Biopython code that builds the backbone (N, CA, C, O; Angstrom):
import numpy as np
from Bio.PDB.StructureBuilder import StructureBuilder

atoms = [
    (1, "MET", "N", (9.368, 9.043, -24.823)),
    (1, "MET", "CA", (8.910, 8.559, -23.558)),
    (1, "MET", "C", (10.005, 7.728, -22.856)),
    (1, "MET", "O", (10.758, 6.923, -23.402)),
    (2, "GLY", "N", (9.965, 8.042, -21.631)),
    (2, "GLY", "CA", (11.083, 7.418, -20.746)),
    (2, "GLY", "C", (10.777, 5.933, -20.624)),
    (2, "GLY", "O", (9.614, 5.607, -20.864)),
    (3, "LYS", "N", (11.586, 5.048, -20.310)),
    (3, "LYS", "CA", (11.549, 3.607, -19.959)),
    (3, "LYS", "C", (10.557, 3.275, -18.872)),
    (3, "LYS", "O", (9.819, 2.299, -19.010)),
    (4, "MET", "N", (10.501, 4.053, -17.777)),
    (4, "MET", "CA", (9.753, 3.792, -16.504)),
    (4, "MET", "C", (8.535, 4.103, -16.988)),
    (4, "MET", "O", (7.670, 3.269, -16.719)),
    (5, "LYS", "N", (8.128, 5.211, -17.732)),
    (5, "LYS", "CA", (6.649, 5.416, -18.046)),
    (5, "LYS", "C", (6.173, 4.400, -19.098)),
    (5, "LYS", "O", (5.003, 4.017, -19.083)),
    (6, "GLU", "N", (6.915, 4.026, -19.868)),
    (6, "GLU", "CA", (6.498, 2.927, -20.725)),
    (6, "GLU", "C", (6.286, 1.588, -19.908)),
    (6, "GLU", "O", (5.352, 0.833, -20.177)),
    (7, "HIS", "N", (7.080, 1.361, -19.027)),
    (7, "HIS", "CA", (6.867, 0.168, -18.205)),
    (7, "HIS", "C", (5.499, 0.235, -17.444)),
    (7, "HIS", "O", (4.715, -0.709, -17.537)),
    (8, "VAL", "N", (5.206, 1.329, -16.699)),
    (8, "VAL", "CA", (4.051, 1.818, -16.042)),
    (8, "VAL", "C", (2.827, 1.473, -16.993)),
    (8, "VAL", "O", (1.917, 0.709, -16.669)),
    (9, "MET", "N", (2.921, 2.135, -18.208)),
    (9, "MET", "CA", (1.730, 1.887, -19.000)),
    (9, "MET", "C", (1.567, 0.589, -19.508)),
    (9, "MET", "O", (0.397, 0.319, -19.777)),
    (10, "ARG", "N", (2.381, -0.284, -19.716)),
    (10, "ARG", "CA", (2.187, -1.594, -20.108)),
    (10, "ARG", "C", (1.653, -2.423, -18.840)),
    (10, "ARG", "O", (0.849, -3.350, -18.945)),
    (11, "LEU", "N", (2.160, -2.006, -17.720)),
    (11, "LEU", "CA", (1.403, -2.695, -16.425)),
    (11, "LEU", "C", (0.041, -2.438, -16.293)),
    (11, "LEU", "O", (-0.769, -3.328, -16.035)),
    (12, "GLU", "N", (-0.319, -1.014, -16.491)),
    (12, "GLU", "CA", (-1.626, -0.621, -16.712)),
    (12, "GLU", "C", (-2.460, -1.079, -17.771)),
    (12, "GLU", "O", (-3.678, -1.070, -17.592)),
    (13, "GLU", "N", (-1.982, -1.478, -18.849)),
    (13, "GLU", "CA", (-2.663, -2.133, -19.931)),
    (13, "GLU", "C", (-2.981, -3.544, -19.494)),
    (13, "GLU", "O", (-4.126, -3.993, -19.539)),
    (14, "HIS", "N", (-1.982, -4.200, -19.088)),
    (14, "HIS", "CA", (-2.216, -5.701, -18.592)),
    (14, "HIS", "C", (-3.338, -5.726, -17.439)),
    (14, "HIS", "O", (-4.169, -6.632, -17.379)),
    (15, "PHE", "N", (-3.291, -4.688, -16.557)),
    (15, "PHE", "CA", (-4.338, -4.624, -15.520)),
    (15, "PHE", "C", (-5.779, -4.634, -16.149)),
    (15, "PHE", "O", (-6.675, -5.408, -15.813)),
    (16, "TRP", "N", (-5.861, -3.725, -17.050)),
    (16, "TRP", "CA", (-7.217, -3.486, -17.735)),
    (16, "TRP", "C", (-7.471, -4.582, -18.520)),
    (16, "TRP", "O", (-8.678, -4.792, -18.637)),
    (17, "HIS", "N", (-6.662, -5.464, -19.181)),
    (17, "HIS", "CA", (-6.978, -6.528, -19.888)),
    (17, "HIS", "C", (-7.551, -7.636, -18.883)),
    (17, "HIS", "O", (-8.565, -8.290, -19.130)),
    (18, "LEU", "N", (-6.810, -7.765, -17.765)),
    (18, "LEU", "CA", (-7.332, -8.559, -16.756)),
    (18, "LEU", "C", (-8.710, -8.297, -16.128)),
    (18, "LEU", "O", (-9.527, -9.175, -15.853)),
    (19, "ALA", "N", (-8.878, -6.841, -15.915)),
    (19, "ALA", "CA", (-10.137, -6.545, -15.534)),
    (19, "ALA", "C", (-11.311, -6.752, -16.449)),
    (19, "ALA", "O", (-12.445, -6.981, -16.027)),
    (20, "ALA", "N", (-10.997, -6.664, -17.698)),
    (20, "ALA", "CA", (-12.086, -6.984, -18.771)),
    (20, "ALA", "C", (-12.536, -8.267, -18.865)),
    (20, "ALA", "O", (-13.683, -8.542, -19.218)),
    (21, "GLN", "N", (-11.449, -9.319, -18.482)),
    (21, "GLN", "CA", (-11.849, -10.810, -18.506)),
    (21, "GLN", "C", (-12.469, -11.100, -17.246)),
    (21, "GLN", "O", (-13.207, -12.085, -17.217)),
    (22, "THR", "N", (-12.283, -10.317, -16.023)),
    (22, "THR", "CA", (-12.807, -10.610, -14.773)),
    (22, "THR", "C", (-14.320, -10.176, -14.602)),
    (22, "THR", "O", (-15.219, -10.904, -14.180)),
    (23, "VAL", "N", (-14.427, -8.982, -14.967)),
    (23, "VAL", "CA", (-15.634, -8.344, -14.495)),
    (23, "VAL", "C", (-17.001, -9.014, -14.667)),
    (23, "VAL", "O", (-17.851, -9.035, -13.777)),
    (24, "SER", "N", (-17.141, -9.545, -15.848)),
    (24, "SER", "CA", (-18.368, -10.274, -16.249)),
    (24, "SER", "C", (-18.678, -11.492, -15.252)),
    (24, "SER", "O", (-19.831, -11.906, -15.128)),
    (25, "GLY", "N", (-17.680, -12.006, -14.600)),
    (25, "GLY", "CA", (-17.788, -13.369, -13.864)),
    (25, "GLY", "C", (-17.945, -12.758, -12.268)),
    (25, "GLY", "O", (-17.847, -13.534, -11.319)),
    (26, "CYS", "N", (-18.156, -11.535, -12.096)),
    (26, "CYS", "CA", (-18.380, -11.156, -10.663)),
    (26, "CYS", "C", (-19.732, -10.693, -10.347)),
    (26, "CYS", "O", (-20.071, -9.681, -10.961)),
    (27, "GLU", "N", (-20.581, -11.191, -9.537)),
    (27, "GLU", "CA", (-21.816, -10.798, -9.261)),
    (27, "GLU", "C", (-22.036, -9.480, -8.478)),
    (27, "GLU", "O", (-23.074, -8.823, -8.556)),
    (28, "ASN", "N", (-20.995, -9.162, -7.739)),
    (28, "ASN", "CA", (-21.176, -7.756, -7.089)),
    (28, "ASN", "C", (-19.643, -7.066, -6.939)),
    (28, "ASN", "O", (-18.600, -7.664, -7.204)),
    (29, "VAL", "N", (-19.716, -5.974, -6.559)),
    (29, "VAL", "CA", (-18.465, -5.061, -6.475)),
    (29, "VAL", "C", (-17.595, -5.740, -5.506)),
    (29, "VAL", "O", (-16.404, -5.882, -5.784)),
    (30, "GLU", "N", (-18.031, -6.135, -4.495)),
    (30, "GLU", "CA", (-17.171, -6.924, -3.443)),
    (30, "GLU", "C", (-16.202, -7.910, -4.057)),
    (30, "GLU", "O", (-14.979, -7.974, -3.939)),
    (31, "ASP", "N", (-17.085, -8.698, -4.775)),
    (31, "ASP", "CA", (-16.442, -9.850, -5.446)),
    (31, "ASP", "C", (-15.187, -9.449, -6.395)),
    (31, "ASP", "O", (-14.072, -9.969, -6.355)),
    (32, "TYR", "N", (-15.703, -8.200, -7.430)),
    (32, "TYR", "CA", (-14.697, -7.858, -8.283)),
    (32, "TYR", "C", (-13.535, -7.285, -7.627)),
    (32, "TYR", "O", (-12.380, -7.570, -7.941)),
    (33, "LEU", "N", (-13.898, -6.382, -6.609)),
    (33, "LEU", "CA", (-12.609, -5.738, -5.941)),
    (33, "LEU", "C", (-11.688, -6.803, -5.243)),
    (33, "LEU", "O", (-10.484, -6.578, -5.121)),
    (34, "SER", "N", (-12.223, -7.882, -4.819)),
    (34, "SER", "CA", (-11.412, -9.124, -4.225)),
    (34, "SER", "C", (-10.495, -9.644, -5.250)),
    (34, "SER", "O", (-9.292, -9.800, -5.039)),
    (35, "GLU", "N", (-11.114, -9.926, -6.431)),
    (35, "GLU", "CA", (-10.395, -10.586, -7.473)),
    (35, "GLU", "C", (-9.349, -9.487, -8.221)),
    (35, "GLU", "O", (-8.288, -9.907, -8.684)),
    (36, "MET", "N", (-9.645, -8.308, -8.297)),
    (36, "MET", "CA", (-8.732, -7.425, -8.779)),
    (36, "MET", "C", (-7.679, -6.874, -7.984)),
    (36, "MET", "O", (-6.690, -6.310, -8.453)),
    (37, "SER", "N", (-7.948, -7.076, -6.593)),
    (37, "SER", "CA", (-6.751, -6.796, -5.514)),
    (37, "SER", "C", (-5.709, -7.615, -5.713)),
    (37, "SER", "O", (-4.610, -7.256, -5.290)),
    (38, "GLU", "N", (-5.842, -8.819, -6.366)),
    (38, "GLU", "CA", (-4.823, -9.733, -6.734)),
    (38, "GLU", "C", (-3.750, -9.148, -7.692)),
    (38, "GLU", "O", (-2.600, -9.587, -7.719)),
    (39, "TYR", "N", (-4.198, -8.115, -8.489)),
    (39, "TYR", "CA", (-3.440, -7.413, -9.482)),
    (39, "TYR", "C", (-3.135, -6.060, -9.293)),
    (39, "TYR", "O", (-2.716, -5.337, -10.197)),
    (40, "LYS", "N", (-3.351, -5.673, -8.050)),
    (40, "LYS", "CA", (-2.955, -4.234, -7.652)),
    (40, "LYS", "C", (-1.568, -3.913, -8.023)),
    (40, "LYS", "O", (-1.304, -2.772, -8.399)),
    (41, "GLN", "N", (-0.679, -4.800, -7.951)),
    (41, "GLN", "CA", (0.961, -4.483, -8.282)),
    (41, "GLN", "C", (1.040, -4.025, -9.779)),
    (41, "GLN", "O", (2.068, -3.535, -10.248)),
    (42, "PHE", "N", (-0.058, -4.205, -10.467)),
    (42, "PHE", "CA", (-0.072, -3.630, -11.894)),
    (42, "PHE", "C", (-0.382, -2.020, -12.081)),
    (42, "PHE", "O", (-0.206, -1.350, -13.098)),
    (43, "MET", "N", (-0.849, -1.632, -10.917)),
    (43, "MET", "CA", (-1.195, -0.096, -10.795)),
    (43, "MET", "C", (-0.293, 0.505, -9.620)),
    (43, "MET", "O", (-0.819, 0.904, -8.581)),
    (44, "PRO", "N", (0.912, 0.546, -9.802)),
    (44, "PRO", "CA", (1.770, 1.003, -8.811)),
    (44, "PRO", "C", (1.703, 2.351, -8.405)),
    (44, "PRO", "O", (2.256, 2.712, -7.365)),
    (45, "LEU", "N", (1.012, 3.211, -9.204)),
    (45, "LEU", "CA", (1.060, 4.743, -8.896)),
    (45, "LEU", "C", (-0.193, 5.169, -7.947)),
    (45, "LEU", "O", (-0.419, 6.302, -7.524)),
    (46, "LEU", "N", (-0.972, 3.954, -7.709)),
    (46, "LEU", "CA", (-2.262, 4.272, -7.042)),
    (46, "LEU", "C", (-2.160, 3.803, -5.533)),
    (46, "LEU", "O", (-1.516, 2.787, -5.270)),
    (47, "ASP", "N", (-2.780, 4.523, -4.556)),
    (47, "ASP", "CA", (-2.758, 4.207, -3.233)),
    (47, "ASP", "C", (-4.019, 3.267, -3.068)),
    (47, "ASP", "O", (-4.732, 3.100, -4.057)),
    (48, "ASP", "N", (-4.329, 2.654, -1.902)),
    (48, "ASP", "CA", (-5.299, 1.829, -1.711)),
    (48, "ASP", "C", (-6.718, 2.466, -1.892)),
    (48, "ASP", "O", (-7.661, 1.788, -2.300)),
    (49, "ASP", "N", (-6.824, 3.663, -1.606)),
    (49, "ASP", "CA", (-8.123, 4.333, -1.737)),
    (49, "ASP", "C", (-8.382, 4.495, -3.321)),
    (49, "ASP", "O", (-9.446, 4.195, -3.862)),
    (50, "GLU", "N", (-7.447, 4.925, -3.869)),
    (50, "GLU", "CA", (-7.499, 5.353, -5.395)),
    (50, "GLU", "C", (-7.812, 4.022, -5.981)),
    (50, "GLU", "O", (-8.833, 3.917, -6.660)),
    (51, "PHE", "N", (-7.137, 3.125, -5.814)),
    (51, "PHE", "CA", (-7.308, 1.629, -6.369)),
    (51, "PHE", "C", (-8.697, 1.230, -6.317)),
    (51, "PHE", "O", (-9.327, 0.902, -7.323)),
    (52, "THR", "N", (-9.243, 1.262, -4.980)),
    (52, "THR", "CA", (-10.699, 0.866, -4.654)),
    (52, "THR", "C", (-11.664, 1.780, -5.564)),
    (52, "THR", "O", (-12.612, 1.300, -6.185)),
    (53, "GLU", "N", (-11.360, 3.009, -5.579)),
    (53, "GLU", "CA", (-12.291, 3.786, -6.285)),
    (53, "GLU", "C", (-12.319, 3.454, -7.929)),
    (53, "GLU", "O", (-13.363, 3.376, -8.577)),
    (54, "LEU", "N", (-11.084, 3.289, -8.432)),
    (54, "LEU", "CA", (-11.052, 2.919, -9.791)),
    (54, "LEU", "C", (-11.678, 1.595, -10.044)),
    (54, "LEU", "O", (-12.383, 1.405, -11.035)),
    (55, "VAL", "N", (-11.436, 0.708, -9.190)),
    (55, "VAL", "CA", (-12.044, -0.807, -9.455)),
    (55, "VAL", "C", (-13.580, -0.538, -9.361)),
    (55, "VAL", "O", (-14.339, -0.877, -10.269)),
    (56, "VAL", "N", (-13.960, 0.020, -8.344)),
    (56, "VAL", "CA", (-15.530, 0.266, -8.162)),
    (56, "VAL", "C", (-16.071, 0.774, -9.258)),
    (56, "VAL", "O", (-17.067, 0.252, -9.760)),
    (57, "ASP", "N", (-15.411, 2.004, -9.842)),
    (57, "ASP", "CA", (-15.963, 2.888, -10.823)),
    (57, "ASP", "C", (-16.143, 1.959, -12.147)),
    (57, "ASP", "O", (-17.143, 1.984, -12.865)),
    (58, "SER", "N", (-14.988, 1.127, -12.347)),
    (58, "SER", "CA", (-14.866, 0.294, -13.578)),
    (58, "SER", "C", (-16.064, -0.759, -13.564)),
    (58, "SER", "O", (-16.759, -1.033, -14.543)),
    (59, "PHE", "N", (-16.190, -1.321, -12.241)),
    (59, "PHE", "CA", (-17.310, -2.307, -12.193)),
    (59, "PHE", "C", (-18.773, -1.867, -12.526)),
    (59, "PHE", "O", (-19.580, -2.463, -13.239)),
    (60, "ASN", "N", (-18.957, -0.527, -11.756)),
    (60, "ASN", "CA", (-20.308, 0.130, -12.086)),
    (60, "ASN", "C", (-20.466, 0.625, -13.512)),
    (60, "ASN", "O", (-21.585, 0.785, -14.000)),
    (61, "HIS", "N", (-19.384, 0.861, -14.156)),
    (61, "HIS", "CA", (-19.616, 1.361, -15.643)),
    (61, "HIS", "C", (-19.815, 0.171, -16.500)),
    (61, "HIS", "O", (-20.563, 0.294, -17.470)),
    (62, "TYR", "N", (-19.230, -0.985, -16.263)),
    (62, "TYR", "CA", (-19.390, -2.109, -16.982)),
    (62, "TYR", "C", (-20.810, -2.489, -17.026)),
    (62, "TYR", "O", (-21.416, -2.686, -18.079)),
    (63, "TRP", "N", (-21.363, -2.594, -15.751)),
    (63, "TRP", "CA", (-22.692, -3.038, -15.682)),
    (63, "TRP", "C", (-23.820, -1.950, -16.047)),
    (63, "TRP", "O", (-24.953, -2.295, -16.384)),
    (64, "GLU", "N", (-23.461, -0.766, -15.962)),
    (64, "GLU", "CA", (-24.521, 0.376, -16.472)),
    (64, "GLU", "C", (-24.424, 0.109, -18.039)),
    (64, "GLU", "O", (-25.484, 0.194, -18.661)),
    (65, "GLU", "N", (-23.379, -0.173, -18.674)),
    (65, "GLU", "CA", (-23.379, -0.367, -20.094)),
    (65, "GLU", "C", (-24.312, -1.517, -20.554)),
    (65, "GLU", "O", (-24.998, -1.520, -21.576)),
    (66, "LYS", "N", (-24.208, -2.558, -19.558)),
    (66, "LYS", "CA", (-24.967, -3.732, -19.867)),
    (66, "LYS", "C", (-26.324, -3.657, -19.580)),
    (66, "LYS", "O", (-27.060, -4.623, -19.782)),
    (67, "GLY", "N", (-26.794, -2.433, -19.055)),
    (67, "GLY", "CA", (-28.086, -2.501, -18.613)),
    (67, "GLY", "C", (-28.680, -2.889, -17.366)),
    (67, "GLY", "O", (-29.886, -3.004, -17.146)),
    (68, "HIS", "N", (-27.572, -3.111, -16.438)),
    (68, "HIS", "CA", (-27.874, -3.798, -15.114)),
    (68, "HIS", "C", (-27.640, -3.041, -13.838)),
    (68, "HIS", "O", (-27.552, -3.540, -12.717)),
    (69, "ALA", "N", (-27.546, -1.726, -14.167)),
    (69, "ALA", "CA", (-27.379, -0.751, -12.967)),
    (69, "ALA", "C", (-28.725, -0.387, -12.294)),
    (69, "ALA", "O", (-28.746, 0.377, -11.329)),
]
sb = StructureBuilder()
sb.init_structure("model")
sb.init_model(0)
sb.init_chain("A")
sb.init_seg("    ")
for serial, (resi, resn, name, xyz) in enumerate(atoms, 1):
    if name == "N":
        sb.init_residue(resn, " ", resi, " ")
    sb.init_atom(name, np.array(xyz, "f"), 0.0, 1.0, " ", f" {name:<3s}", serial, name[0])
structure = sb.get_structure()
């Protein structure tokens, strides 16, 4: 695996670690998106729309699994 791909994968892992720590403290998707936007640099391959969709989906998935959907 190339060094650049490894680097991007590490960035994405870090992003998801931060997301897991953040999501439970956000009461709504707008708060979560605002919080996670601070870490957008860890997802360099996504444009703004893709990033927003990913974050919204992860928020919804988390709360669906918790039974709060």
